[in-house]
C-alpha positions in Angstrom: -17.8 -17.4 11.2 -18.5 -13.7 11.9 -19.0 -12.2 15.3 -20.0 -8.5 15.7 -19.4 -6.8 19.0 -20.7 -3.2 19.5 -19.4 -0.9 22.2 -17.1 -3.6 23.5 -13.8 -4.1 25.3 -10.6 -6.0 24.7 -11.6 -8.6 27.3 -14.9 -9.4 25.5 -13.0 -9.6 22.2 -10.5 -12.1 23.7 -13.4 -14.2 25.1 -15.1 -14.2 21.8 -12.0 -15.3 20.0 -11.4 -18.2 22.4 -15.1 -19.3 22.2 -15.0 -19.2 18.4 -11.9 -21.4 18.3 -13.5 -24.0 20.5 -16.7 -24.0 18.4 -14.7 -24.5 15.2 -12.9 -27.5 16.8 -9.5 -25.8 17.0 -8.8 -24.8 20.6 -5.0 -24.5 20.0 -3.6 -21.3 18.6 -1.4 -21.9 15.6 -0.6 -18.4 14.6 3.0 -17.4 13.8 2.7 -13.7 14.0 0.4 -10.7 14.5 -0.2 -8.4 11.6 -1.5 -4.9 12.5 -3.1 -3.0 9.6 -3.6 0.7 10.1 -6.1 2.1 7.6 -9.4 4.0 7.2 -12.8 2.8 6.3 -12.5 3.5 2.6 -9.3 1.3 2.2 -10.0 -1.4 4.7 -11.7 -3.8 2.3 -8.7 -4.2 0.0 -6.2 -4.2 2.9 -8.0 -6.9 4.9 -8.4 -9.0 1.8 -4.7 -8.8 1.2 -4.0 -9.6 4.8 -6.3 -12.6 4.7 -4.7 -14.0 1.5 -1.2 -13.5 3.0 -2.3 -15.4 6.1 -2.7 -18.6 4.0 1.1 -18.7 3.7 1.7 -17.1 7.2 -1.1 -18.0 9.6 -1.5 -14.9 11.7 -3.9 -12.8 13.7 -4.8 -9.8 11.6 -5.7 -6.7 13.7 -7.2 -4.0 11.5 -7.2 -0.6 13.2 -9.8 1.8 11.7 -10.2 5.3 13.2 -13.7 6.7 13.0 -15.0 10.1 14.0 -17.6 10.5 16.7 -19.7 13.4 17.9 -18.4 14.9 21.1 -15.7 13.3 23.2 -17.4 9.9 23.4 -15.0 6.9 23.0 -16.3 3.6 21.7 -14.9 0.4 20.4 -16.7 -1.8 17.9 -15.2 -5.1 16.8 -15.9 -7.6 14.0 -14.3 -11.0 14.2 -13.8 -13.2 11.2 -12.6 -16.8 11.4 -12.5 -19.8 9.2 -13.6 -18.1 6.0 -10.7 -18.1 3.6 -7.7 -19.1 5.6 -6.3 -20.5 8.9 -5.8 -17.0 10.5 -8.0 -14.8 12.6 -9.1 -11.3 11.5 -10.4 -8.7 13.9 -11.6 -5.3 12.7 -11.3 -2.7 15.4 -13.3 0.5 14.8 -12.3 3.1 17.3 -14.4 6.3 17.8 -13.5 9.5 19.5 -10.4 10.0 21.7 -9.9 6.2 21.8 -8.5 6.4 18.3 -5.6 8.4 19.6 -4.6 5.6 21.9 -5.1 2.6 19.6 -2.0 0.9 21.0 -3.8 0.4 24.4 -6.5 -1.6 22.6 -4.1 -3.5 20.4 -1.6 -4.7 23.0 -3.9 -7.1 24.9 -4.8 -8.7 21.5 -1.3 -9.4 20.3 -0.3 -13.1 19.9 2.0 -14.0 22.8 5.7 -14.7 22.0 5.3 -14.1 18.3 6.6 -11.3 16.0 4.5 -8.3 15.2 4.3 -6.6 11.8 2.6 -3.2 11.4 1.5 -2.2 7.9 0.2 1.2 6.7 -1.4 0.4 3.3 -2.6 3.9 2.6 -0.8 7.2 1.9 -1.0 8.5 5.5 2.1 7.1 7.1 4.0 8.4 10.1 7.2 10.3 9.3 9.1 7.9 11.6 7.2 4.6 11.7 9.3 3.2 14.6 8.1 6.1 16.8 4.5 5.6 16.0 2.7 3.9 19.0 1.6 1.0 16.7 4.9 0.9 14.9 6.8 0.7 18.2 5.1 -2.6 18.9 6.5 -4.2 15.7 9.7 -5.9 14.6 8.8 -5.1 11.0 7.1 -1.9 9.7 5.8 -1.8 6.2 4.7 1.4 4.3 3.7 2.2 0.8 4.8 5.6 -0.4 3.3 5.0 -3.8 -0.1 5.5 -2.3 0.8 9.0 -1.0 0.0 12.2 -2.8 3.6 13.3 -2.7 5.2 10.0 -3.5 8.8 11.1 -3.7 8.6 13.4 -0.7 7.1 10.7 1.4 9.8 8.2 0.4 12.5 10.8 1.2 11.0 11.4 4.7 10.8 7.7 5.4 14.4 7.3 4.3 15.4 10.1 6.8 13.5 8.4 9.6 14.6 4.9 8.8 15.2 2.4 11.6 16.1 -1.3 11.3 12.9 -3.1 10.5 11.4 -0.4 8.2 10.6 -1.2 4.5 8.3 0.1 1.8 6.2 -1.6 -0.9 7.9 0.5 -3.5 11.0 -1.6 -2.8 9.2 -4.9 -2.6 7.8 -4.2 -6.1 11.4 -4.3 -7.4 12.2 -7.9 -6.3 11.5 -9.3 -9.8 13.4 -6.5 -11.5 16.4 -6.9 -9.2 16.5 -10.7 -9.6 16.3 -10.5 -13.4 19.1 -7.8 -13.6 21.3 -9.7 -11.1 20.9 -12.9 -13.2 21.8 -11.0 -16.4 24.8 -9.4 -14.8 26.1 -12.7 -13.5 26.9 -13.6 -17.1 30.0 -12.3 -18.7 29.7 -8.7 -19.9 31.9 -5.8 -20.8 32.5 -2.9 -18.5 29.4 -0.9 -17.6 29.8 2.8 -18.0 26.3 4.2 -17.3 22.7 3.3 -17.0 19.1 4.6 -17.1 15.8 3.6 -15.7 12.6 4.5 -17.6 9.3 4.7 -15.7 6.1 6.8 -15.3 6.6 10.2 -13.6 7.0 10.3 -9.8 7.7 6.6 -9.5 9.4 5.8 -6.1 10.2 2.3 -7.3 12.1 3.7 -10.3 14.1 6.0 -8.1 15.0 3.2 -5.7 16.0 1.0 -8.6 18.2 3.7 -10.1 19.8 4.3 -6.7 20.4 0.6 -6.1 22.0 0.1 -9.6 24.2 3.1 -9.1 25.4 1.8 -5.7 26.0 -1.8 -6.9 27.6 -0.9 -10.2 29.4 2.2 -9.2 28.2 4.2 -12.3 25.8 7.1 -12.8 22.2 5.9 -13.4 19.7 8.5 -14.7 15.9 8.6 -14.6 13.9 8.8 -17.9 10.2 9.6 -17.8 7.9 7.2 -19.9 4.2 6.7 -20.1 4.3 3.6 -17.9 2.7 1.5 -16.5 5.2 1.5 -13.7 8.8 0.8 -14.7 9.1 0.3 -18.4 12.8 -0.3 -18.9 16.4 -0.4 -17.7 19.3 0.2 -20.0 22.9 -0.5 -19.0 25.5 0.9 -21.4 28.7 -1.2 -21.7 31.8 -0.6 -23.8 30.4 -3.1 -26.4 26.7 -2.1 -26.5 23.6 -1.9 -24.4 22.2 -4.5 -22.0 18.5 -3.7 -21.8 15.3 -4.9 -20.2 12.1 -3.4 -21.6 8.6 -3.9 -20.4 5.9 -1.8 -22.0 2.8 -3.7 -21.0 3.5 -4.4 -17.3 3.5 -8.2 -18.0 6.3 -9.5 -20.3 9.8 -8.1 -20.5 12.3 -8.4 -23.3 16.0 -9.0 -22.3 18.4 -7.8 -24.9 22.2 -8.3 -24.7 25.0 -7.5 -27.2 25.5 -10.2 -29.8 22.8 -12.4 -28.3 19.2 -13.1 -29.3 16.4 -11.3 -27.4 14.7 -13.3 -24.6 11.2 -12.9 -23.3 10.8 -13.0 -19.5 7.6 -12.8 -17.4 7.7 -9.7 -15.3 4.2 -9.2 -14.0 3.1 -6.4 -11.8 2.2 -8.2 -8.5 -0.9 -7.7 -6.5 -0.9 -6.3 -2.9 -1.3 -9.7 -1.3 1.8 -11.1 -2.9 3.8 -8.0 -1.8 2.6 -8.4 1.7 3.3 -12.2 1.8 6.9 -11.5 0.7 7.4 -9.0 3.5 6.1 -11.4 6.1 8.7 -14.0 5.0 11.6 -12.0 6.5 11.7 -10.0 9.7 15.4 -9.0 9.7 16.5 -5.5 8.7 16.3 -4.8 5.0 19.7 -3.1 4.5 19.6 -2.9 0.7 16.4 -1.0 1.0 18.0 1.4 3.5 21.0 2.0 1.3 18.9 2.7 -1.8 16.4 4.9 0.0 19.2 6.9 1.7 21.0 7.4 -1.7 17.7 8.6 -3.2 17.0 11.0 -0.4 20.5 12.4 -0.6 20.2 12.9 -4.4 16.8 14.5 -4.1 18.1 16.9 -1.5 21.0 17.8 -3.7 18.8 18.4 -6.7 16.5 20.7 -4.7 19.5 22.7 -3.3 20.9 23.0 -6.9 17.5 24.2 -8.2 17.2 26.9 -5.5 20.8 28.1 -6.2 20.4 28.2 -10.0 19.4 31.6 -11.6 15.7 31.8 -12.6 16.3 31.4 -16.3 18.5 28.3 -15.7 16.0 26.8 -13.3 13.2 27.3 -15.8 15.2 25.5 -18.5 15.6 28.7 -20.6 
């Protein structure tokens, strides 16, 4: 069921939602949370589709906030309600014109599900420096960003790390779940002392930087970054006193796990779509401390590298 409301108000949107539930024979509200998606018109299709697919696992009300320009100082709110198409949730697209877009929280608050958690997600590259201080971020227990979508990926991740508050996380960390699980399982087996490590990935990969920082923290050894052709992360090598423990993935699908004196093993390590990443983040609403630790280490190392580059003589900084 689709309902279009032009030049509307939150009261009319609430009335339309209630009426639609009764017409579909489900007057009770069975939502477990509210997902706020902050995006623009060009990216809203993929973001809404991901939110709708994630709502199959986590029935929720999806409020998509889309800022639109308007001539003059005229404010207007258009809404599109979608129910019962592909999942048990409710999706509301809120297109805000003019000055109203600067006060999106005043529109969103009356539409939040009562007594349920709120998650705010910025799927694009334009994310607030401190998500918890953003009006829509302040409403949420969980705030999800994606620095990979930003123009300055590493700079954006560093700013998010500096402005971290409990409840913040980033898809560049979520993409590492399979890698971290595989490496943790491999390291649970007997192995000799690890003396160093390296992570290979495409240039400017925030996920690779976080993985290197996480490994360095957990193993207490230096872990370097090596640039490869991608896609994404292509390998992790941990050097031990008896040889290398290595995970290589050149096609973004299947990884090869190599251990000293053992046969190689093939492991599925697919690059996951946006809907799966979002569904994973909706499963937990507690602070993601490992992400915080890895992001803080990365931001510190990046700051130190920039300071060293500025202090170095020009011929040294240029590599001559």
